[in-house]
C-alpha positions as CSV (number, residue, x, y, z in Angstrom):
1,M,-20.6,-26.1,-35.5
2,N,-21.2,-22.4,-35.8
3,W,-17.8,-20.9,-36.6
4,K,-19.0,-17.3,-36.2
5,V,-20.1,-17.9,-32.6
6,L,-16.8,-19.8,-31.8
7,G,-14.8,-17.0,-33.4
8,A,-16.7,-14.3,-31.5
9,G,-16.2,-16.2,-28.2
10,L,-12.5,-16.5,-28.8
11,L,-12.2,-12.8,-29.6
12,L,-13.7,-12.1,-26.1
13,V,-11.9,-14.9,-24.1
14,V,-8.4,-14.6,-25.4
15,P,-7.8,-10.9,-24.4
16,L,-9.5,-11.6,-21.1
17,V,-7.2,-14.5,-20.4
18,A,-4.1,-12.4,-21.4
19,V,-5.1,-9.6,-19.1
20,L,-5.6,-12.0,-16.2
21,A,-2.4,-13.9,-16.9
22,S,-0.3,-10.7,-16.9
23,G,-1.0,-10.3,-13.2
24,I,0.2,-13.8,-12.3
25,G,3.5,-13.7,-10.5
26,N,3.2,-10.1,-9.4
27,D,3.3,-9.6,-5.7
28,P,0.3,-7.4,-4.6
29,K,2.4,-6.2,-1.7
30,G,5.0,-4.9,-4.2
31,V,2.5,-2.5,-5.7
32,S,3.2,1.0,-4.5
33,N,0.5,2.8,-2.4
34,A,-0.9,5.9,-4.0
35,L,-0.8,7.6,-0.6
36,E,3.0,7.2,-0.2
37,G,4.6,10.6,-0.4
38,T,1.3,12.4,0.3
39,A,0.1,14.1,3.5
40,A,-1.4,11.6,5.9
41,P,-5.1,12.2,6.4
42,D,-5.6,13.9,9.8
43,F,-7.9,12.2,12.3
44,T,-9.2,12.5,15.8
45,L,-9.8,9.2,17.5
46,Q,-10.1,8.0,21.1
47,T,-8.0,5.4,22.8
48,M,-9.7,2.5,24.5
49,D,-9.4,4.5,27.7
50,G,-11.3,7.4,26.2
51,E,-8.3,9.8,25.6
52,P,-8.5,11.8,22.4
53,V,-5.6,11.5,19.9
54,T,-5.2,13.6,16.8
55,L,-2.6,13.1,14.2
56,A,-2.0,16.8,13.9
57,S,-0.9,16.9,17.6
58,L,1.9,14.5,16.8
59,A,3.5,16.8,14.2
60,G,7.2,16.9,14.4
61,R,7.4,13.2,15.3
62,P,7.5,10.1,13.1
63,V,4.4,7.9,13.6
64,V,3.7,4.2,13.0
65,L,0.0,3.6,12.5
66,N,-1.0,0.0,12.5
67,F,-4.5,-1.2,11.7
68,W,-5.2,-4.6,13.3
69,S,-7.9,-6.9,14.7
70,T,-8.0,-9.7,17.2
71,W,-9.6,-12.1,14.6
72,C,-6.7,-11.5,12.2
73,Q,-4.1,-14.3,12.4
74,P,-1.3,-12.3,10.6
75,C,-2.0,-9.5,13.1
76,K,-1.2,-11.9,15.9
77,L,2.1,-12.8,14.3
78,E,3.0,-9.2,13.7
79,H,2.1,-8.0,17.3
80,P,5.5,-9.0,19.0
81,H,7.4,-7.2,16.2
82,L,5.4,-4.0,16.7
83,Q,5.9,-4.2,20.4
84,Q,9.7,-4.7,20.0
85,A,9.9,-1.8,17.5
86,A,7.9,0.5,19.8
87,S,10.1,-0.4,22.7
88,V,13.3,0.5,20.7
89,Y,12.0,3.4,18.7
90,G,9.5,5.0,21.1
91,P,12.3,6.3,23.3
92,K,13.8,7.8,20.1
93,G,10.7,9.9,19.5
94,V,8.6,7.6,17.2
95,V,4.9,7.4,18.2
96,F,3.3,4.0,17.7
97,L,-0.5,3.8,17.5
98,G,-2.7,0.8,16.8
99,V,-6.2,1.3,15.3
100,L,-8.7,-1.4,16.0
101,Y,-10.3,-2.4,12.7
102,N,-13.8,-3.9,12.6
103,D,-13.5,-5.5,16.0
104,E,-14.7,-5.0,19.6
105,V,-13.1,-3.5,22.6
106,A,-14.3,-6.4,24.7
107,K,-12.1,-8.7,22.6
108,A,-9.2,-6.3,22.2
109,K,-8.6,-5.6,25.9
110,P,-8.0,-9.2,26.8
111,F,-5.8,-9.8,23.7
112,L,-3.6,-6.8,24.7
113,K,-3.5,-7.8,28.3
114,R,-2.4,-11.3,27.3
115,N,0.0,-10.3,24.6
116,G,1.3,-7.0,25.9
117,S,0.8,-3.5,24.8
118,V,3.4,-0.7,24.9
119,F,1.4,1.8,22.8
120,P,-2.3,2.9,22.7
121,T,-4.9,1.3,20.5
122,L,-7.4,3.8,19.0
123,L,-11.1,3.1,18.2
124,D,-12.3,3.9,14.7
125,P,-16.1,3.8,14.8
126,G,-17.5,3.3,11.3
127,Q,-14.0,2.7,10.0
128,R,-13.8,6.3,8.7
129,V,-10.1,6.6,9.3
130,A,-9.4,3.2,7.8
131,I,-11.3,4.4,4.7
132,D,-9.3,7.7,4.6
133,F,-6.1,5.6,4.6
134,G,-7.4,3.2,2.0
135,V,-7.2,0.2,4.3
136,A,-8.4,-2.9,2.4
137,G,-7.7,-5.4,5.1
138,V,-5.6,-6.0,8.2
139,P,-2.9,-5.8,9.1
140,E,-1.8,-2.6,7.3
141,T,0.9,-0.4,8.7
142,F,1.7,3.2,7.7
143,V,4.9,5.0,8.5
144,I,4.4,8.7,8.7
145,S,7.4,11.1,8.7
146,S,7.7,14.0,11.2
147,D,6.4,16.4,8.5
148,G,3.2,14.3,8.2
149,R,3.8,12.5,5.0
150,I,3.2,8.8,4.5
151,T,6.7,7.4,3.7
152,Q,5.7,3.8,3.5
153,K,2.7,1.4,3.7
154,F,3.0,-2.2,4.6
155,S,0.1,-4.6,3.6
156,G,0.3,-7.8,5.6
157,P,2.4,-8.4,8.7
158,V,5.5,-6.3,9.1
159,S,8.7,-7.5,10.9
160,Y,10.8,-5.6,13.3
161,Q,13.7,-5.6,10.8
162,V,11.6,-4.1,8.0
163,L,10.2,-1.4,10.4
164,A,13.7,-0.6,11.6
165,Q,14.9,0.0,8.0
166,S,11.9,2.2,7.4
167,L,12.3,4.2,10.7
168,E,16.1,4.8,10.8
169,P,16.1,7.4,8.0
170,L,13.3,9.3,9.8
171,L,15.3,9.8,13.0
């Protein structure tokens, strides 16, 4: 056996295993988002009905921006929670917007008709806004304060209770 080769291999493998093992047990959702506390990237998108929406035009109001897709199972679980939050907090001045992520309007319209929709869904051709917000997958939800700062980002499905806790201080 060549002890030099074995020793060199161990010198490479042991630190690699230690680095990988240090991440075990850490919740990736618990990692803070670098955008939290910064100004939300402005955008101009169109609703599925062709109406333009700009983030700048919503200044002075809190915004919940949810990236979702019809093929996303967690998005389907999250949908009723977002609808409930929009029904409760929309009348209090919070704007809710969905952004269709890597999906087709032809699939989104029947989904929303079947499952309900109390807020508009925006189209993001080329996923430019998703890129600006650093979306890695869906669902991802951003809570934006009335002064345009991202106060919180949720990766994965968000519940009504969690959204309510995030929105109450912004009212």
